[in-house]
Residue frames relative to the residue before (quaternion, step in Angstrom):
aa qw qx qy qz dx dy dz
M 1.0000 0.0000 0.0000 0.0000 0.00 0.00 0.00
S 0.4660 -0.6836 0.4962 0.2632 3.56 -0.97 0.87
R 0.3472 -0.7219 0.5629 0.2034 3.58 -1.15 0.71
H 0.4072 0.7584 -0.4470 0.2432 3.59 1.30 -0.26
H 0.8617 0.0122 -0.0971 0.4979 3.54 -0.81 1.22
H 0.4797 0.6087 -0.4690 0.4235 3.60 1.19 0.56
I 0.5233 -0.5648 0.5052 0.3899 3.58 -1.19 0.46
D 0.1082 -0.8519 0.5110 -0.0367 3.53 -0.57 1.26
Y 0.7925 0.0979 0.0116 0.6018 3.58 1.13 -0.56
F 0.1248 -0.7956 0.5913 0.0414 3.56 -1.09 0.65
E 0.1306 -0.8009 0.5807 0.0658 3.59 -0.77 0.99
L 0.1722 -0.7738 0.6059 0.0664 3.52 -1.03 0.92
P 0.3740 -0.6908 0.5584 0.2665 3.59 -1.02 0.71
A 0.0763 -0.7850 0.6129 0.0473 3.56 -1.21 0.50
T 0.3703 -0.7009 0.5581 0.2452 3.55 -1.02 0.75
D 0.7676 0.1230 -0.0591 0.6262 3.58 1.21 -0.60
L 0.3224 -0.7955 0.4836 0.1711 3.56 -0.19 1.31
V 0.6409 0.5268 -0.3287 0.4514 3.61 0.95 -0.83
A 0.6754 0.4854 -0.2925 0.4719 3.58 0.90 -0.92
A 0.6384 0.5246 -0.3292 0.4570 3.60 0.99 -0.81
K 0.6557 0.5004 -0.3121 0.4715 3.59 0.92 -0.89
R 0.6363 0.5261 -0.3248 0.4613 3.59 0.96 -0.85
F 0.6658 0.5132 -0.3016 0.4499 3.59 0.90 -0.95
Y 0.7349 0.4324 -0.2557 0.4557 3.61 0.65 -1.07
S 0.6008 0.5411 -0.3558 0.4687 3.56 1.15 -0.53
A 0.7030 0.4594 -0.2630 0.4750 3.58 0.88 -0.95
A 0.7200 0.4671 -0.2584 0.4435 3.59 0.90 -0.91
F 0.8479 0.1520 -0.0175 0.5076 3.58 0.90 -0.94
D 0.4581 -0.7066 0.4267 0.3298 3.60 1.29 0.14
W 0.2646 0.7556 -0.5533 0.2301 3.60 1.06 0.65
R 0.2587 -0.7371 0.6084 0.1404 3.55 -1.16 0.74
F 0.2254 -0.8217 0.5179 0.0756 3.58 -0.93 0.90
T 0.1293 -0.7253 0.6694 0.0952 3.51 -1.29 0.61
D 0.3011 -0.7659 0.5425 0.1684 3.57 -0.66 1.10
Y 0.1050 -0.7702 0.6285 0.0270 3.53 -1.03 0.95
G 0.7875 -0.1443 0.0645 0.5958 3.55 0.79 1.00
P 0.7115 -0.4980 0.2989 0.3956 3.57 -1.27 0.11
N 0.7689 0.3847 -0.1910 0.4736 3.62 1.16 -0.42
Y 0.7722 0.2991 -0.1632 0.5363 3.61 1.21 0.04
A 0.0200 0.7693 -0.6383 0.0209 3.53 -1.05 0.85
G 0.3212 -0.7170 0.5859 0.1986 3.55 -0.94 0.93
F 0.1730 -0.7883 0.5762 0.1290 3.58 -1.11 0.54
G 0.1117 -0.7629 0.6348 0.0502 3.48 -1.24 0.68
Y 0.4448 -0.6823 0.5235 0.2500 3.51 -1.32 0.31
A 0.6199 -0.5359 0.4121 0.3985 3.56 -1.15 0.59
G 0.8286 0.1981 -0.1743 0.4937 3.56 -0.81 1.02
A 0.5592 0.5993 -0.4015 0.4085 3.62 1.22 -0.12
D 0.4236 -0.7258 0.4877 0.2365 3.55 -1.12 0.66
R 0.7896 0.1349 -0.1132 0.5878 3.62 1.25 0.01
E 0.6509 -0.5231 0.3837 0.3944 3.55 -1.31 0.25
G 0.3079 -0.7538 0.5551 0.1701 3.53 -1.22 0.60
G 0.8078 -0.0995 0.0736 0.5764 3.55 1.26 -0.25
G 0.3107 -0.7398 0.5652 0.1917 3.50 -1.33 -0.26
I 0.2545 -0.7227 0.6197 0.1700 3.51 -1.36 0.30
S 0.0522 -0.8213 0.5676 -0.0262 3.55 -0.85 1.01
N 0.0999 -0.7541 0.6406 0.1043 3.52 -1.16 0.65
D 0.3229 0.7371 -0.5105 0.3032 3.56 1.20 0.59
P 0.4348 -0.7251 0.4600 0.2711 3.63 -0.65 1.00
D 0.6190 0.5464 -0.3503 0.4423 3.63 1.20 -0.31
H 0.6089 0.5427 -0.3595 0.4533 3.60 1.24 -0.25
T 0.6587 -0.5109 0.3816 0.3993 3.53 -1.25 0.45
R 0.3902 -0.7162 0.5285 0.2356 3.58 -1.14 0.57
D 0.6315 0.4622 -0.3392 0.5221 3.58 1.27 0.30
P 0.5967 -0.5159 0.4369 0.4324 3.61 -1.16 0.35
L 0.1815 -0.8005 0.5685 0.0549 3.55 -1.05 0.82
A 0.2330 -0.7438 0.6135 0.1267 3.56 -0.70 1.14
I 0.1115 -0.7960 0.5945 0.0231 3.56 -0.94 0.95
L 0.2363 -0.7695 0.5835 0.1077 3.53 -0.77 1.13
Y 0.3904 -0.6914 0.5527 0.2531 3.56 -1.25 0.42
S 0.0852 -0.7928 0.6011 0.0529 3.58 -1.13 0.62
D 0.4155 -0.6776 0.5524 0.2512 3.54 -1.11 0.75
N 0.7796 0.1305 -0.0568 0.6099 3.60 1.23 -0.50
L 0.2791 -0.8265 0.4677 0.1419 3.55 0.07 1.34
E 0.6557 0.5138 -0.3183 0.4524 3.59 0.90 -0.86
A 0.6597 0.4950 -0.3086 0.4738 3.60 0.94 -0.84
S 0.6462 0.5127 -0.3230 0.4640 3.60 0.99 -0.77
E 0.6290 0.5262 -0.3344 0.4644 3.58 0.99 -0.80
Q 0.6553 0.5097 -0.3066 0.4656 3.58 0.96 -0.87
R 0.6540 0.5147 -0.3146 0.4564 3.60 0.95 -0.86
V 0.6154 0.5414 -0.3430 0.4589 3.59 1.03 -0.80
Q 0.6752 0.4916 -0.2920 0.4660 3.58 0.89 -0.94
L 0.6734 0.5001 -0.2969 0.4563 3.60 0.89 -0.92
A 0.6761 0.4875 -0.2853 0.4731 3.57 1.14 -0.63
G 0.6321 -0.5640 0.3262 0.4195 3.60 1.26 -0.10
G 0.4658 0.6607 -0.4557 0.3726 3.57 1.24 0.24
T 0.3309 -0.7257 0.5692 0.1995 3.57 -1.25 0.42
I 0.3404 -0.7253 0.5618 0.2061 3.58 -0.74 1.05
V 0.1301 -0.8126 0.5657 0.0517 3.59 -0.65 1.10
K 0.7442 0.0844 -0.0984 0.6553 3.59 1.32 -0.29
P 0.3208 -0.7574 0.5319 0.2013 3.61 -0.37 1.16
I 0.7399 -0.4111 0.2836 0.4507 3.58 -1.28 0.31
F 0.0654 0.7718 -0.6266 0.0861 3.54 -0.94 1.04
S 0.4585 -0.6748 0.5098 0.2731 3.56 -1.25 0.45
F 0.0043 -0.7410 0.6712 0.0180 3.52 -1.30 0.56
P 0.7381 -0.4589 0.2296 0.4381 3.64 -1.13 0.36
G 0.7398 0.4207 -0.2497 0.4619 3.65 1.05 -0.56
G 0.7881 -0.1887 0.1446 0.5677 3.59 1.23 -0.18
R 0.5422 -0.5624 0.4742 0.4060 3.55 -0.94 -0.97
R 0.0458 0.8003 -0.5977 0.0124 3.57 -1.22 0.44
F 0.1700 -0.7349 0.6361 0.1622 3.52 -1.40 0.10
H 0.3053 -0.7250 0.5873 0.1905 3.56 -1.30 0.43
F 0.0153 -0.7911 0.6115 -0.0041 3.54 -1.14 0.67
T 0.2796 -0.6989 0.6114 0.2441 3.52 -1.34 0.17
D 0.4054 -0.6872 0.5487 0.2496 3.52 -1.13 0.73
P 0.7292 -0.4396 0.2710 0.4489 3.64 -1.19 0.11
S 0.6682 0.4763 -0.3068 0.4822 3.63 1.20 -0.34
G 0.5800 -0.6161 0.3588 0.3942 3.58 1.29 -0.04
N 0.4492 0.6743 -0.4648 0.3570 3.60 1.25 0.16
E 0.2699 -0.7580 0.5699 0.1667 3.57 -0.89 0.92
L 0.0172 0.7563 -0.6525 0.0451 3.53 -1.02 0.98
A 0.2476 -0.7454 0.5918 0.1812 3.56 -1.30 0.09
V 0.1879 -0.7307 0.6416 0.1381 3.52 -1.35 0.35
W 0.0612 -0.8152 0.5760 0.0012 3.58 -0.85 0.97
S 0.0603 -0.7650 0.6379 0.0654 3.51 -1.37 0.26
D 0.3188 -0.7209 0.5802 0.2051 3.52 -1.20 0.60
K 0.5472 0.6143 -0.3836 0.4196 3.58 1.31 0.12
């Protein structure tokens, strides 16, 4: 099954990254991979890849962030704009790939990423 335009990853803000990791590990058995002092990816027992991340970086959004996957990031960015979305962070690179952030007509911020 294609992941194209499906919600693929979820980021949560944290005021205390250590406490957040402790909580989600104890409550749901999430496993963490640290990507620096302000970000940890999480995975689920038996899963073959991460399902999201937790950040206490002040530059990240302070709301949970749903992230969709795209097979063609540039085309997805264009479709978002044509549909009436507002690009709030144009395509940028990060260690796992590239992504952009947008708001929908109701002001909800989401992101779209690709490893291509």
